[in-house]
C-alpha positions, -999 to +999 in steps of 0.1 A: +000+000+000+011+036-008+041+023-029+037+050-056+030+078-031+059+068-009+083+068-039+071+102-052+069+120-018+102+104-007+121+118-037+104+153-033+112+155+004+147+142+000+155+170-024+143+195+003+161+179+033+195+194+024+182+229+017+197+254+041+169+280+038+133+276+028+117+303+007+082+308-007+095+297-041+110+263-030+080+257-007+057+264-037+077+240-060+077+213-033+040+216-027+033+213-064+051+180-064+032+169-032-001+178-049+007+158-080+018+128-058-015+129-039-037+132-070-018+103-086-026+083-055-063+089-062-068+112-032-100+133-037-093+168-050-109+187-021-088+167+003-056+174-016-064+211-017-071+213+021-040+193+028-016+215+007-032+247+021-026+235+057+010+225+049+017+259+031+003+279+060+025+261+085+056+260+063+058+298+058+054+303+095+081+309+121+084+272+131+101+265+098+119+297+090+136+298+124+145+261+124+181+251+123+172+224+097+142+238+077+141+208+054+136+184+083+110+208+098+090+207+066+090+169+065+077+170+101+049+193+090+039+170+061+039+140+086+018+159+111-007+169+085-010+134+071-018+122+106-044+149+111-059+141+077-064+104+086-078+111+121-050+117+147-053+084+166-067+049+164-105+049+172-111+017+192-143-003+190-169+008+216-177-024+234-185-008+268-222-017+266-244-043+282-234-076+265-237-087+239-223-057+221-237-058+186-215-050+156-235-044+124-215-048+092-226-030+060-210-026+025-213-033-012-211-067-027-175-078-034-160-056-007-149-086+014-175-081+041-181-118+051-144-126+053-139-094+073-166-106+098-145-137+105-112-116+107-128-092+132-142-122+152-107-137+153-091-103+164-117-098+192-111-133+205-073-131+203-067-095+213-097-085+235-104-120+249-141-118+239-166-146+233-179-139+198-209-151+179-217-144+142-248-145+121-256-138+084-287-118+075-278-120+038-307-140+024-301-130-012-266-141-022-263-178-029-241-196-003-235-164+017-247-181+049-226-212+042-196-190+035-199-173+069-203-207+086-171-219+069-149-188+078-164-187+113-153-223+118-118-213+107-114-187+135-133-206+162-163-181+164-197-196+172-220-195+142-257-189+145-276-207+116-300-187+094-320-196+063-327-179+030-365-180+036-363-159+068-367-122+070-333-104+079-350-086+109-363-119+123-328-135+119-312-105+137-337-107+167-333-144+171-295-141+170-296-114+196-317-135+219-294-165+214-263-144+221-279-132+254-288-168+264-252-180+257-236-150+274-217-139+243-197-107+247-200-097+210-225-105+182-214-096+147-241-094+121-233-098+084-257-080+061-266-083+024-245-063-001-255-049-035-236-039-066-246-002-059-263+019-032-301+015-037-333+023-017-342-013-010-308-021+005-308+011+026-343+004+039-334-031+049-302-022+068-320+007+085-346-018+098-318-040+111-302-010+128-335-001+145-341-037+157-305-043+169-295-008+182-258-018+175-229-005+195-209-003+162-221+001+126-191-005+104-189+001+067-166-023+049-151-010+017-126-021-009-096+003-008-088-004-045-118+017-055-099+048-044-118+080-038-150+061-049-146+043-016-149+075+003-179+087-018-197+053-012-190+056+025-206+091+025-237+078+008-241+050+034-235+074+063-263+097+050-287+068+053-272+050+083-254+063+114-220+047+107-195+046+136-165+037+115-149+021+084-129-010+076-107-008+045-102-041+029-076-053+003-050-027+011-023-052+003-033-049-034-037-011-033-005+006-043-021+041-043-038+046-009-063+073-020-091+057+000-072+058+033-063+094+028-098+106+017-123+087+038-119+106+072-120+140+055-150+132+033-172+112+057-160+124+091-159+088+101-127+071+114-111+041+097-110+015+125-093-014+108-075-023+076-073-057+059-037-063+049-039-098+033-060-129+026-053-148+058-076-146+088-049-129+109-045-101+083-066-074+100-049-045+117-062-016+138-057+016+118-031+040+134-028+073+114+006+081+129+020+047+119+005+049+084+019+084+079+053+072+090+051+044+064+041+068+036+071+089+043+094+059+042+102+060+079+088+025+086+065+014+114+087-003+141+059-002+167+036-024+145+065-046+137+072-052+174+035-059+181+035-084+152+065-102+166+050-104+200+018-120+186+034-144+161+069-153+171+073-186+190+090-172+222+101-206+234+119-214+201+134-179+201+148-183+236+162-217+228+180-203+198+193-173+218+206-197+245+222-219+219+240-191+202+252-176+236+267-210+245+285-211+212+268-243+201+264-230+165+236-220+142+225-248+118+202-251+089+173-263+111+176-229+129+178-211+095+146-228+084+128-219+117+136-182+109+117-185+076+087-201+094+086-173+119+088-148+091+058-164+073+038-162+105+045-125+107+029-119+073+059-126+051+089-106+039+068-080+021+049-071+053+082-070+072+099-047+047+069-024+046+075-016+083+112-013+084+127+022+082+146+032+050+132+004+029+119+027+001+155+039-004+167+005-013+179+001-049+152-015-071+173-046-077+177-052-040+140-046-033+130-071-061+152-098-044+131-095-012+103-118-025+083-143-004+086-168-033+124-167-028+118-176+009+095-205-001+122-218-024+149-216+003+126-235+027+119-262+001+157-267-004+162-272+034+132-295+036+149-317+009+179-323+031+184-351+056+184-342+094+222-349+093+228-325+064+208-297+082+229-302+114+262-305+095+260-284+063+297-290+057+290-326+044+268-312+015+290-318-016+284-325-053+261-356-053+242-344-023+236-310-039+223-326-070+199-348-050+187-318-029+181-297-060+161-325-077+141-330-045+132-293-041+126-286-078+155-262-080+189-259-095+223-268-080+231-230-082+201-224-059+215-248-034+249-232-036+233-197-031+214-210+000+246-224+015+264-191+009+236-171+026+236-196+055+273-192+060+269-154+061+241-157+086+262-182+107+290-156+109+266-129+120+252-152+147+287-160+160+293-122+163+260-118+182+270-146+205+302-127+214+283-095+223+281-080+188+243-074+190+248-042+210+273-029+184+249-037+156+220-019+173+242+011+179+251+012+142+214+012+134+205+039+159+203+067+133+177+047+112+154+039+141+126+061+155+134+085+184+133+067+218+134+032+202+169+024+217 
């Protein structure tokens, strides 16, 4: 997400960082580039105009002109205004009501609403420790009810059955009663989508809203529709009192116009973003972290949170103890790192959150591909346990067997062994206290206070 915007803004702001003095002329030139970058990212024109006006107003003020590094001060202004544009802070779900707290999900057909119901149920169970029940009031789309049953089963949420011959309002009332009887903390109600906003759809969802009196009414929208996503959200909000928005498919959206336009156009906060196809790929929306990613400064806080949730602490501690005792880092350990990486969303997700990644040469960035990781894992899986523990024995005939077994070439096996040797050397240094030195060297690239 935001790939194009990050590249364009990054280049523009890098040109300004070294400027010793800001004038109205170079501010004007920079803002022209910023405006073009935002329009290319499909941000709504009124939003772009308001954003550049705010930046200009602050940039010609004393806070920049009197700054020792005006270029850096300008970058901070752009960062602050991006945060303000997207809503200042993460708006949490309001679940402080008499249980069950009802969450009503609305949206157009194809926006990923049913899958998002399951993702949200999983998030509430894992992060908020809530007992969640789900029900489908979509009696029009073939297999919609069956789809929700399947994805609810994947995440361990309790599914309340419904039928296509029932009225949506009757389904909702029955589900609410069952959720009360079973002492559920949260009831998530999936509703019917349409290909466009129509009176029949709005009438039905208003009736559901009146019956359920939900704590949250969330609009699910496909981020790849750009500023149309914001306009559709506004149309829904005019008919229904929305409390927030969930942006889906952001992993396929290289522009990011929806994320930057929705708050300004609708006045409603983005509460979550869908960042992939897996059930774990739903993240709370933090404007400050997203702004940091847009400006190429990474998102170390989200990265740490991701690691805390997905990394196997027991395995990590065993590896740390092993390295500290000088027992060596073998190919089993190397493969475990790939597995942990996959649990954290893969290499692409990791790189998106690391500072300075947009500044990598294109060739280096292209090498950081999850398919390469899968290939390396396949090569290690084709080795015997003895070969993984003692890579030194892997010679000609063994290499040919491993390559054939993993569907790769001998050159790929050689490349893996070379990468492993480099990693092994690094691990030896860390075992001898080199980790502190490595972190000190990285200090300038990490956010303030991280060390």
